[in-house]
PLY file of the C-alpha trace (Angstrom):
ply
format ascii 1.0
element vertex 151
property float x
property float y
property float z
element edge 150
property int vertex1
property int vertex2
end_header
-0.16 0.05 -0.21
0.82 3.15 -1.07
0.25 7.00 -0.98
0.23 6.93 -4.36
-3.12 7.00 -7.29
-4.67 3.27 -7.75
-4.38 1.60 -10.05
-7.02 -0.13 -10.80
-5.49 -2.54 -13.39
-4.15 -5.98 -11.02
-2.05 -8.44 -12.65
-2.19 -12.79 -12.14
0.04 -15.12 -11.47
-0.15 -18.77 -10.65
-3.85 -18.08 -9.58
-3.32 -15.01 -7.54
-4.34 -11.83 -8.03
-1.54 -8.69 -7.61
-2.53 -4.95 -6.51
-0.38 -2.93 -6.71
0.12 0.71 -5.79
-3.19 0.49 -3.43
-4.81 3.07 -0.90
-5.97 2.98 2.33
-9.42 3.95 0.85
-9.70 1.07 -1.35
-9.07 -1.78 -0.04
-12.86 -1.89 1.24
-12.95 -2.55 -2.30
-10.61 -5.41 -2.97
-11.29 -6.81 0.45
-15.08 -6.62 -0.08
-13.59 -9.75 -3.42
-14.28 -13.94 -2.09
-11.03 -14.57 -1.58
-9.89 -17.60 0.21
-7.52 -15.49 1.80
-5.12 -11.49 2.05
-2.36 -10.71 2.41
-1.94 -6.69 2.38
1.76 -5.35 2.24
1.30 -2.18 4.74
4.79 -0.89 3.13
6.05 1.31 7.05
3.58 0.75 9.80
3.05 4.42 11.12
0.17 5.61 12.76
-2.28 5.09 10.12
-2.01 2.28 9.38
-1.25 0.28 12.69
-5.10 0.16 13.30
-6.13 -2.25 9.91
-3.04 -3.94 11.01
-3.58 -4.74 14.07
-7.44 -6.23 13.02
-5.71 -8.54 10.66
-5.56 -12.37 11.68
-1.99 -13.23 10.84
0.43 -10.50 11.62
4.45 -10.85 9.96
7.01 -7.80 10.75
10.81 -7.74 9.16
13.33 -6.07 9.85
16.68 -6.61 10.26
18.57 -7.88 13.39
21.96 -6.51 12.31
23.74 -4.51 16.11
23.52 -1.47 13.16
19.53 -1.53 12.57
17.89 -4.00 15.52
16.72 -0.86 17.98
15.44 0.70 15.12
13.44 -2.57 15.55
13.18 -3.08 18.28
11.16 0.52 18.62
8.46 -0.83 16.25
7.79 -3.60 17.97
7.13 -0.82 20.75
5.13 0.79 18.55
3.13 -2.22 17.43
2.69 -3.65 20.99
1.35 0.01 22.16
-2.60 -0.71 22.92
-1.09 -3.82 24.78
0.09 -2.53 28.57
3.19 -5.04 28.40
6.57 -5.30 30.25
9.68 -5.99 28.36
10.14 -9.69 29.03
6.82 -10.09 28.09
6.93 -9.09 24.52
7.42 -11.89 22.95
3.51 -14.07 24.80
2.07 -10.88 23.58
3.14 -11.01 20.18
2.60 -15.00 19.62
-0.52 -14.52 21.58
-1.48 -11.97 18.52
-0.98 -13.90 15.70
2.24 -11.89 15.26
5.80 -14.21 13.33
8.57 -11.68 14.02
11.18 -12.14 10.37
15.13 -10.82 10.04
15.62 -10.22 6.31
18.88 -12.00 5.23
19.62 -12.21 9.30
22.53 -13.83 10.04
21.95 -16.04 13.00
24.29 -14.85 15.80
22.75 -11.38 14.99
18.92 -13.08 15.57
20.13 -14.54 18.47
21.69 -11.56 20.70
18.33 -9.41 19.01
16.05 -12.37 20.46
18.26 -12.32 23.43
18.36 -8.01 23.86
14.94 -7.01 22.90
12.66 -10.16 24.85
11.86 -11.43 20.79
11.80 -14.27 18.75
12.68 -13.69 15.50
12.75 -16.25 12.46
15.08 -15.35 9.26
14.11 -14.60 5.68
15.17 -17.00 2.84
16.98 -14.84 0.14
14.08 -15.20 -2.96
16.27 -15.30 -6.12
12.87 -14.84 -8.08
9.46 -14.72 -5.76
8.04 -15.69 -8.39
8.90 -18.96 -9.08
9.93 -20.66 -5.90
12.22 -23.56 -5.16
10.56 -26.46 -2.57
12.98 -25.26 -0.05
11.25 -21.62 -0.61
8.00 -22.92 -0.85
8.91 -24.90 2.70
9.49 -21.66 4.43
5.89 -20.55 2.96
4.70 -23.55 4.96
5.57 -22.80 8.08
5.01 -19.76 7.53
1.52 -19.98 7.72
0.39 -23.49 9.15
-1.06 -22.03 12.14
-2.76 -19.82 10.39
-4.31 -22.07 7.61
0 1
1 2
2 3
3 4
4 5
5 6
6 7
7 8
8 9
9 10
10 11
11 12
12 13
13 14
14 15
15 16
16 17
17 18
18 19
19 20
20 21
21 22
22 23
23 24
24 25
25 26
26 27
27 28
28 29
29 30
30 31
31 32
32 33
33 34
34 35
35 36
36 37
37 38
38 39
39 40
40 41
41 42
42 43
43 44
44 45
45 46
46 47
47 48
48 49
49 50
50 51
51 52
52 53
53 54
54 55
55 56
56 57
57 58
58 59
59 60
60 61
61 62
62 63
63 64
64 65
65 66
66 67
67 68
68 69
69 70
70 71
71 72
72 73
73 74
74 75
75 76
76 77
77 78
78 79
79 80
80 81
81 82
82 83
83 84
84 85
85 86
86 87
87 88
88 89
89 90
90 91
91 92
92 93
93 94
94 95
95 96
96 97
97 98
98 99
99 100
100 101
101 102
102 103
103 104
104 105
105 106
106 107
107 108
108 109
109 110
110 111
111 112
112 113
113 114
114 115
115 116
116 117
117 118
118 119
119 120
120 121
121 122
122 123
123 124
124 125
125 126
126 127
127 128
128 129
129 130
130 131
131 132
132 133
133 134
134 135
135 136
136 137
137 138
138 139
139 140
140 141
141 142
142 143
143 144
144 145
145 146
146 147
147 148
148 149
149 150
């Protein structure tokens, strides 16, 4: 989703409908279509999109776990959890209860372990996808693992 004008010509690939450059007010129209499920990329979360993000059945937050960007990722986690009254060491429990999965974009295992310990949140690493429209069996398994609790 972004702030550009809604582009009405969506495209279909592998029987999946894609709606690029949707603005928030057009989301209601798209959500009225009969689909098995919706995946909404909110871009960067902010005060305007937080309510819609929290309304979803399952949430995935993608960030970076390296030392330089980890504090920014933690700030987003705190922002997302702001409607809840929690202590730092209960973050992971609240995130699991709200079906929120934290993902580290190309995160190294040492960075992920450090982040998890420092910020009290567990992370899963996202593998590199050479071509997201032609997934390998390993890449497909990643998506199945990430969605098994919601399907």
